[in-house]
C-alpha positions in Angstrom: 8.2 65.7 -7.4 11.2 66.7 -8.6 13.9 68.0 -6.4 16.5 70.8 -8.3 19.7 70.7 -6.9 22.1 73.4 -8.4 25.7 72.6 -7.8 28.0 75.8 -7.6 31.8 75.8 -8.1 34.4 78.7 -8.8 35.1 76.6 -11.8 36.0 73.5 -13.1 39.9 73.4 -13.1 41.8 70.5 -11.9 40.4 67.8 -9.8 37.2 69.4 -8.3 35.9 69.6 -11.4 35.9 65.8 -12.3 34.8 65.3 -9.0 31.9 67.4 -9.6 31.2 65.9 -12.6 31.2 62.4 -11.5 28.8 63.4 -8.9 26.3 65.2 -11.0 25.8 62.6 -13.7 24.7 60.0 -11.1 22.7 61.9 -9.3 20.8 63.7 -12.2 17.9 61.0 -11.9 14.1 61.0 -9.9 13.5 62.5 -8.0 16.5 65.0 -8.8 17.0 67.8 -11.3 20.9 68.5 -11.7 22.0 72.0 -12.9 26.0 73.1 -12.4 27.0 76.9 -12.5 30.4 77.9 -12.8 33.0 80.5 -14.2 34.0 79.1 -17.5 37.5 79.0 -18.9 38.7 75.2 -18.9 38.9 72.1 -20.8 36.5 70.4 -18.3 33.5 72.9 -19.1 32.5 71.2 -22.4 31.9 67.8 -20.5 29.4 69.4 -18.5 27.2 70.9 -21.4 27.6 67.4 -22.5 25.8 65.8 -20.2 23.0 67.5 -21.3 22.1 69.2 -17.8 21.4 73.2 -17.5 25.1 74.7 -17.5 25.1 78.7 -15.8 28.1 80.8 -16.9 28.6 83.4 -13.8 31.7 86.0 -13.4 33.4 83.6 -10.7 37.7 83.2 -10.7 39.9 81.6 -8.5 41.4 83.8 -5.7 40.9 87.4 -4.1 39.5 88.7 -7.5 37.2 92.0 -7.9 35.2 89.8 -10.3 33.7 87.8 -7.8 31.5 90.5 -6.9 29.9 90.4 -10.0 29.9 86.5 -9.9 27.5 86.9 -6.3 25.3 89.3 -8.0 24.9 86.8 -11.0 24.2 83.6 -8.4 21.4 85.9 -6.9 19.9 86.6 -9.8 20.0 83.0 -11.1 18.8 81.2 -7.8 16.0 84.1 -7.6 14.7 83.1 -11.0 15.2 79.8 -11.1 14.0 78.6 -7.7 15.9 75.8 -6.9 15.1 73.4 -4.2 18.8 72.1 -2.9 22.3 74.4 -3.8 25.2 72.7 -3.4 28.2 74.7 -3.2 31.9 73.7 -3.6 35.4 75.3 -3.6 36.3 78.4 -1.5 35.1 81.3 -3.5 31.7 79.6 -4.8 31.6 78.5 -1.4 31.2 81.6 0.6 29.3 83.2 -2.3 27.0 80.3 -3.0 25.4 79.9 0.1 25.1 83.3 1.1 23.6 84.0 -2.3 21.5 81.1 -2.0 19.9 81.6 1.7 19.3 85.9 0.7 17.3 84.1 -2.1 15.2 81.8 0.3 16.5 78.1 -1.3 15.1 75.4 1.2 18.4 73.2 1.4 22.0 74.6 1.4 24.7 72.4 1.5 28.7 72.7 1.0 31.4 69.8 0.5 34.5 70.6 2.2 37.4 69.5 0.0 39.6 70.9 1.5 40.9 74.6 2.7 42.3 77.8 1.0 45.2 78.5 3.0 48.7 76.2 2.9 48.5 76.8 7.0 45.5 78.0 8.0 46.6 78.5 11.4 49.3 80.7 11.1 47.9 82.7 8.3 48.1 86.5 9.0 44.7 86.5 7.2 42.9 83.8 9.6 40.6 86.0 11.3 39.2 87.1 7.9 38.6 83.6 6.9 37.3 82.5 10.1 34.8 85.7 10.3 33.8 84.7 6.6 33.1 81.3 7.6 31.3 82.1 10.5 28.9 84.5 8.3 28.5 81.6 5.5 28.0 78.8 8.0 24.8 80.8 9.5 23.4 80.5 5.6 24.5 76.7 5.7 22.1 73.4 6.6 24.8 70.7 6.3 28.6 69.8 5.4 29.8 66.8 3.7 33.5 66.0 4.0 35.3 64.0 1.5 37.5 62.7 3.8 38.1 62.0 7.9 40.6 64.3 8.1 38.6 67.4 6.4 36.3 66.8 8.6 38.3 66.6 11.2 40.4 69.9 10.9 37.0 71.7 9.9 35.7 70.9 13.7 39.4 71.5 15.8 39.2 75.1 14.3 36.1 75.8 15.6 34.4 76.5 11.8 31.5 73.4 12.2 30.0 71.1 14.7 30.9 67.5 14.3 27.3 66.8 13.8 26.5 68.7 11.2 29.1 67.0 9.3 29.1 63.6 6.7 32.1 62.2 5.6 31.4 61.0 2.1 35.1 59.9 0.1 35.6 60.9 -3.3 34.7 57.9 -6.0 36.2 57.1 -9.7 34.5 55.5 -12.3 36.5 52.2 -12.9 35.1 52.1 -16.0 36.2 54.9 -17.6 40.1 53.8 -17.9 40.6 51.3 -20.0 44.2 50.4 -21.0 46.1 52.2 -23.3 46.3 49.9 -26.3 49.7 50.9 -27.6 52.0 52.6 -25.2 54.9 52.8 -27.5 52.4 54.9 -30.2 51.3 57.2 -27.3 54.6 58.2 -25.7 55.8 59.4 -29.0 52.3 61.5 -29.6 53.2 63.1 -26.7 56.9 63.5 -27.7 57.8 61.3 -24.7 60.6 58.7 -25.3 59.4 55.4 -26.7 61.9 53.5 -23.7 62.7 54.2 -20.2 60.5 54.7 -17.2 57.9 57.7 -16.8 57.5 59.0 -13.4 54.3 60.8 -13.7 51.9 63.2 -12.0 48.7 65.0 -12.7 47.6 68.3 -11.0 47.9 72.5 -11.2 51.2 74.1 -10.9 50.6 75.9 -8.0 52.5 76.5 -4.7 50.2 73.6 -2.7 50.8 70.5 -5.4 54.4 70.8 -4.5 56.1 69.8 -8.0 58.9 71.9 -7.2 59.7 68.9 -4.9 59.6 66.2 -7.2 61.4 68.1 -9.4 64.2 68.0 -7.3 63.6 64.5 -6.5 64.3 63.7 -10.3 67.8 65.4 -10.1 68.9 62.3 -8.0 66.6 59.8 -9.7 68.4 60.5 -13.0 71.7 59.9 -11.5 70.8 56.4 -10.8 68.4 55.8 -13.1 69.6 58.7 -16.8 66.6 56.7 -18.9 64.0 58.0 -16.5 61.7 61.1 -17.7 59.3 62.9 -15.7 55.8 63.9 -17.0 53.8 66.6 -15.4 50.1 67.1 -16.4 48.5 70.2 -16.0 49.0 73.7 -15.9 48.9 76.9 -13.6 50.9 80.1 -12.7 54.3 78.3 -11.0 54.5 76.5 -14.6 57.6 78.8 -15.7 59.2 78.8 -12.5 59.0 74.7 -12.7 60.4 74.7 -16.0 62.9 77.6 -15.0 64.1 75.4 -12.1 64.3 71.8 -14.2 66.8 73.6 -16.3 68.6 75.3 -13.5 69.1 71.4 -12.6 70.4 70.3 -15.2 67.5 67.8 -16.7 65.3 70.3 -18.9 65.0 67.2 -21.1 64.4 64.8 -18.6 61.2 66.7 -17.6 57.9 67.1 -20.1 55.0 69.5 -19.1 51.9 68.5 -21.2 49.6 71.2 -20.0 46.1 70.1 -19.7 44.9 66.7 -21.2 41.1 65.8 -21.5 42.5 62.8 -21.5 44.8 62.9 -18.5 43.4 60.3 -16.3 44.0 57.6 -19.2 47.7 58.8 -19.4 48.4 57.8 -16.2 48.3 53.8 -17.6 51.7 55.3 -19.1 52.8 56.0 -15.8 55.7 53.5 -13.9 55.0 54.9 -10.9 52.4 58.0 -10.0 53.7 60.5 -7.8 51.7 63.1 -5.7 53.9 65.1 -4.0 51.6 68.1 -2.4 51.7 70.1 0.7 48.1 70.4 0.9 45.8 68.2 -0.2 41.9 67.0 0.3 41.2 63.8 -0.9 43.2 63.9 -4.4 40.6 62.5 -7.3 44.0 62.1 -9.4 45.2 59.6 -6.7 42.0 57.5 -6.9 42.5 57.4 -10.8 46.1 56.0 -10.5 44.6 53.7 -7.6 42.0 52.3 -10.4 44.7 51.4 -13.1 46.9 49.6 -10.5 49.9 52.1 -10.8 52.6 52.0 -7.9 52.0 55.4 -5.5 54.0 57.6 -3.9 52.2 60.2 -1.4 53.2 62.6 0.8 51.3 62.0 3.9 49.2 65.1 4.3 45.6 65.3 4.6 43.5 62.6 2.9 46.0 60.7 1.6 47.2 58.3 4.1 43.2 57.3 4.1 43.4 56.1 0.6 46.8 54.8 0.4 48.0 52.6 3.2 51.9 52.7 3.7 53.2 49.4 2.5 50.1 47.9 2.2 48.9 49.7 -0.9 51.4 52.7 -1.9 54.2 54.5 -0.1 53.7 57.4 2.0 56.6 59.7 2.8 57.1 63.2 4.3 55.8 66.4 2.3 58.4 68.9 1.2 61.0 66.4 0.9 62.6 65.3 -2.0 65.3 63.1 -1.0 62.1 61.0 0.8 60.5 60.9 -2.8 63.2 60.3 -4.6 64.1 57.4 -2.1 60.5 55.8 -2.5 60.3 56.1 -6.2 64.0 54.6 -6.6 62.5 51.6 -4.3 60.1 50.9 -7.0 62.7 51.7 -9.9 64.6 48.5 -8.3 62.2 46.4 -7.3 59.2 46.1 -10.2 57.8 43.3 -8.0 57.0 45.8 -5.5 55.4 47.9 -7.6 53.2 45.7 -9.0 51.9 44.0 -5.9 51.4 47.4 -4.2 49.4 48.7 -7.5 47.4 45.8 -7.3 46.2 46.1 -4.1 45.6 49.7 -4.4 43.0 48.4 -6.7 41.8 46.1 -5.2 41.0 48.8 -2.2 39.6 51.4 -4.3 37.1 48.7 -5.5 35.8 48.4 -2.7 35.7 51.6 -0.7 35.8 54.6 -3.5 33.7 53.7 -6.5 31.6 56.4 -8.3 28.6 54.6 -7.2 29.6 54.9 -3.4 29.9 58.7 -3.6 26.9 58.9 -5.8 24.6 56.7 -3.4 26.2 58.8 -0.5 25.2 62.3 -1.7 21.6 61.1 -2.3 21.1 59.7 1.2 22.8 63.0 2.4 20.1 64.8 0.5 17.6 63.1 1.5 18.1 62.9 5.2 18.8 67.1 5.2 15.7 67.4 3.2 13.7 65.4 5.7 14.6 67.8 8.9 17.2 65.5 9.8 21.1 65.7 10.8 23.9 65.0 8.6 
């Protein structure tokens, strides 16, 4: 007998879209039949459609948007019509709307993956009582949780949002076969409007406050004083793009900072980076970080959330404090001064990924998670 599973996410933007994409394409096999629902408008949308699974557009938007009330009604109608066996919710907005709608629709099993939390500083936010109250309502609609790393699980448990026995830790994973080496790096650089020579520092992600990109741009002002031929490549987009462009202009490094916007081939373009940097102030368990690891890139990442669970300091990369452009610059320059260090740590990072964070291990983890809960067990 088939088990119908609906994955619901607010939008396919950022690393979350890639994580869910990799998850569903490995889960759509007997006994599971998978479908997805999300708010449309991002390049990743088409890749879900190309999988040949049912894709349902719903009127959801990132953030506190009145449109999400209509999205809730869309979900409730969909769930009452299609009668899925499992609803698997992702992200903050969809995480609440889908769980409540699923319970109202009488869905057999309702689960939620904890990818992080929506606020930069939950404990100090003036809206904390509201977030807490909403989550407690959603919790009553939830049969089990999966956390993408140990840090996320421990944080939700410490905040009193869920008990530890209801949360399984299932690390994100990546498909190592999705990253063929760039055959013509010089040609690829020129096609992107990048200089054909000189080291490239790069990052991938939304231009939002929690991604900490401004600190990487500030670090770049220090780096180019020592290595003037160095360039910074930013793949992604978001509400802060104009502010970040203005910052680079004020620092006098605008010609050294390249804003490429969204790229479907973003993960493969990481192969051009001499150093991958993740300057986040807040993170879950970054898929971009794993994509850099699988390509053996030298990595600098901030020591927030799940980053230190993926990158072991001075073993598979370098960990620095968040919000500290001086520390970012120092770590990046250490790779530029000593290329052998980057090669050694990059190789070690790929080895660790192949052992701990593959797409197969993630997919198998979720299959087992569903099976345990459907049999009445704990997460």
